[in-house]
N, C-alpha and C positions, 0 to 999 in steps of 0.2 A: 449457794443453794438456788438463788434467783436465776443465775445464768443457766444452771442445770435444768431448772424447770422450763425456762424459755426454750432451751435446746430440745428438751423432751417434747414440748408442744409443737415446735417447728418440725421436728422429725416425724411426729405422729401425723401432722397435717400433710407433710410431703408423702408419707406412705399411703395415707387415705387418697390423696390426689392421684398418686400413681396407680392405685388399684382401680379407682373410678375411671381414670384415663385409659388404662389398659382394657377394662371391660368395655368402655365405649368404642375403642379402636377395634377390639375383637368383634363386637356385635355390628359394627359398621362395615368392616371389610371382609369378614369371614362368614357371611350369612349362608353361603352354599354348604357350609360344613354342618350346620345345625338346624336350619329352618325346616318346617313341615313341607310336604310335597307341593302345596299350592304356590310356594315361592319360586322354585325353579321354572315352573310352567309359566308363571307371570313374567319372569325375567326373559324367557324365550319370546313371549308375545311382545314385550316391550322392545326387544331387539328388532323384531320384524317392523314394529311401528317406528322406531328411531331410524331405521334404514329406509323408511317409506316404501318398503317392499310389501305392498298391499294388494296389488293386482286390480282386476276389474270389479270384483265383488268383495265387500267387507261385511263380515258377520259381527254383529254387536248384540250383547245381551247377557244372560246368566248361564248357569251350569247346564241347563237343558239343551240349548243350541250348541254349547261347548262340546257336549258329549255326542250330539246327534248329527251335526252337519260336518261331513268329511270333505275338506277342500279338494283333496286329490280326486274325488269322484265328481267334481263339478265340471261343467263344460268349458270353463275359462279359469284363468288364474284367480284363486280365491284365498282369502285369509280369514281365519276365525279368531277374533279377539274377544269373544264372549268369555266370561269369567265367573266361576262359582261364587255365589253369594252376592253378586252385583245387583243393584237396583237401577232404575233410570237415572239416579243421581250420579253414580260412578260412570255409567255409560256416557253421560254428557261430557265428562272430562276426557274420556277416550276419544270421543268424536272430535272434540276440540283439537287434540293432538293430531289426529288423522288429517284434519283440514289444513294443517301447517305444511303438508306435503305438496309439492308442485304437481306431482303425478297422482291425481286423486282417483278413487274408485268411481265407476260409472253407476253402481247400484249398491245401496246399503240394505242388508237383510237385518231387520231389527226384531229381536225376539226376547220378550220378558214374560215370565209366568204371571198369572193373575195375582199371586201373592207378592210378586215383586213391586207392585204398585201400592201395597199396603203401608209402606214406610221404610225408612232406613233401619238397618240392624247393626249390631256391633261390628260386623265385617267392614263397615265404612272406615273404622279406625284400625281394627286388628288385621285387616287384609289390605284394603286399598291404600291406607296411609303407611302402614309398616312395610308393605311391599314396594312403596315408592311411586304409586300411581297418582296420589293426591298430595299436595303441599299444604303447609300451614295456611297460606293465602286461600287456597281452595276450600279448606275446611271452614274458615271464617266466612267465606262467601255462602256456603251452605247454611251455616248457622244464622247468618244475617237474613238470608232468603226465608228461612223457616220463621224467624221472628217477625219479619215484615208481613208474612202471610197469616200470622197468628197460629202457626202450627207448632204445638208443643212436642211433637213426636221425636224430633231430632235431639233436643235437650234432654228428653226423658229416656232416651235409649241407654240401657244399662250395659256398660262394658265390663262389669264385675270386678272393677279395680278401685272403686270408690272415687273415681275422677269424673269431672263434668266440666262443661263450658270451656273457657279459654285455657285453663290449666290443662285439661285433657288434650286439647288440640296442640298445645305447646309440647307436652310430654311425648305424644305420638309422632308429631311432625319432626321433632328434633332428633328422633332416633334414640331416645333414652334407653340405656341398657335394661332398665326395669321392664320395658315392654317386650323384651326378648328372653328374659330369664327362664320362663316356662319352656320355651323352645330349646334353649341351651341345655336344660336339665333333661328334657325328653330325648334330645338328640345326643346326649352324653358328650357334649362338646364338639367332637369331630366325626361322629359315626355315620352321619347322613350324607357325607360328601359324595361317595360313589353312586348312591341311589339318586341323589339330586342331579348330578351331572347326567345320568342316564335319562332322567325325566326331562331335563332341559333339551338334550339332544333329540329325544323323540318328539317333544312338543314343537321344536323348531322345524324338524323334518316333516311333520304332519301339517305345518302351517297353522298351528294353534289348536287343532282338535285334540281332545283328551278322552280316551276311553275310560268309562267308569266301572269296568268289570271288577276292579279291586274292591269296590264298595258293595258287592253282591251280598245280600242278606235275605232274611225271610219276610221283610216288610212288603206287603202287597199293595197297600194303600199309601199313596204319596202324600206329602205335606199339603199339596193343593186342596186336598179334601177337607182341610181344616177351615177353609174359607166359607163362611155362611152368608156373607153379603159382600158385594163388590162396591167398596167405597175407597177410591184412591186417596192417599194422603196428599195434602195440598202441596207439599214440597216435591213429592215424586211427580205429581201432575205438572207442576211448574217446570221441572227439569226435562220431562218428556217433551213438553211444548217448546222449550228452549233448544232442545236437540233437533227437533223438526225444523225450527227456524234457521238453525245453523246450516243444515243441508239444503233448505230451500234457497237461502241466500247464495249458496255455492252452486245451485242448479243441479243437485244430485237427487235422483229418485230414491225413495225409502219405501220398502215393502215390509209390512209386519207379518211375521210367520209364527203361528202357534204350533209348537212341537206336540206331537201326540202324547197322550197319557195312557197308563194301563187301564184296561176295562174296569178293574176293581176300584180304581180311583175316580174315574168319571161317574160311575154309578152313584157315588155318595156326594157328589158336588150338586148343590141345588141348581136346577135349570135356570132359575132367575139370575144366579151369579154369572153363568155363561152368557145369557142373553144381555145382561147389563154390560158385560165387558165388550161384547160385540157392538152394542150401541155406542159405547164410549169410543171405540176405534172408528166407527162410522162418523161420529161428530168431528173427530180430528181430521178425517179424510175430507170432510166438507170444508174445513178451515185451511187445510194445507194442500195445494194442488199437486205437490210432489210426493204425497203420501197416500198409500192405499193398503187395506188389509188383504193379504195374499191368500188366505184360506180360512175355513171355519175354525172357531175356537174349540178347545177341549175335545179333540178327536180321540175316540177310544181305539186302542190297539191291543193285541193279545198280551196278557200278563207275562207270558214267558219270554217276551222280548225286552223286558225291563229288569233292572237290577234292584229297584226299590219302589216301583209304582209310579215314579216320575221321570227317571232317567233311562233312556234306551241303552241296552247292552251293545257291545260291538256288532253282533249280528243284526240287531234292530237298527242301529245307526247306518249300517251298510244298506239295508233295504230302504230306509227312509231317504238316504242321500241319493240313491239311484232314482227314486220316484221324484224327489224334489228337483233334481238336476234338469229334468225335462221341462219343468215349469220355469226354472231359472233361465234356461236357454231361450224360451219363448219371450220372457220379459225383457231380456237383453236385446234380442233381435227385433222385437216389435215394442218399443217403449210406450206406445199409446195403448197397447193391449193390457188391460188390467183385469182380465178374466181370472177368477180365483183358481188356485191350484187344487186339484183333487188329490188330497193326501189321505182320504179315508181308507180304512182297511176293509177289503183287499184293494179297493180303489182302482 
């Protein structure tokens, strides 16, 4: 009886180990089959980055420049590595990776929304780490930085899984199957493969730009309107500064570009928020000789050029990119010319 019990327990343990191991192998190697659409686009961008195929201009930031700046319409080879949900924290690590390349960009276009400076969000773990942009070491660096600054926002971020601190970092950075189960279920195991390959191919071909027309809805006021005061989180502020330091040490110019917002969004943003943000950028321009604000913040454009009040539609992105390309050419050909770009509508 004792032998049978031991055999049973051993067999049970082996079955459990096989199930866990199989799940881990599947979620590690077959992600293109079940992950949400942000994953294949991120993989395409990482491929451009790993090849050091960046060109003369590199776009960094969040979903608004990701949707709005079309590299193929720029006057020189340009790559758009902006990513939805990113904040200055995630952008710092992308900048680090880019500077490992021997053939570096001549100009960085840096673009984060005002809300991006408010603090990290769950995307730090659920996107940046799950998609492979940040490692466990990177996460611990972020947590340590926040702790040193006395900024509780990182530790307080709710990833809605009951995890926090070192345990959360380990679970996400190790690629635990538990962090992918929702995607596996939603993707029904293998059903997203064809769509994800198409997204990968289109993102790679567009050099990182992603149209947001699939997100079209009836929202006319973007999330930026929720900001009532501009108070950058200490951790975001620190990583913004560290990013500028990286490029300054590398001798690369950085221009901050504010992407237009829908009229209905700009109308409800308190003017003090916009002016405080502009002053914030001016202070950094005074501290970093390689950095300058490229245009006015929170420019209002017609509502019908947006999919949700914050993100330009494909027609809107085409118009914006054509207008922006003329300023980009001027900045590239005359590095000492820091005249702001007129991106006002109709401008």
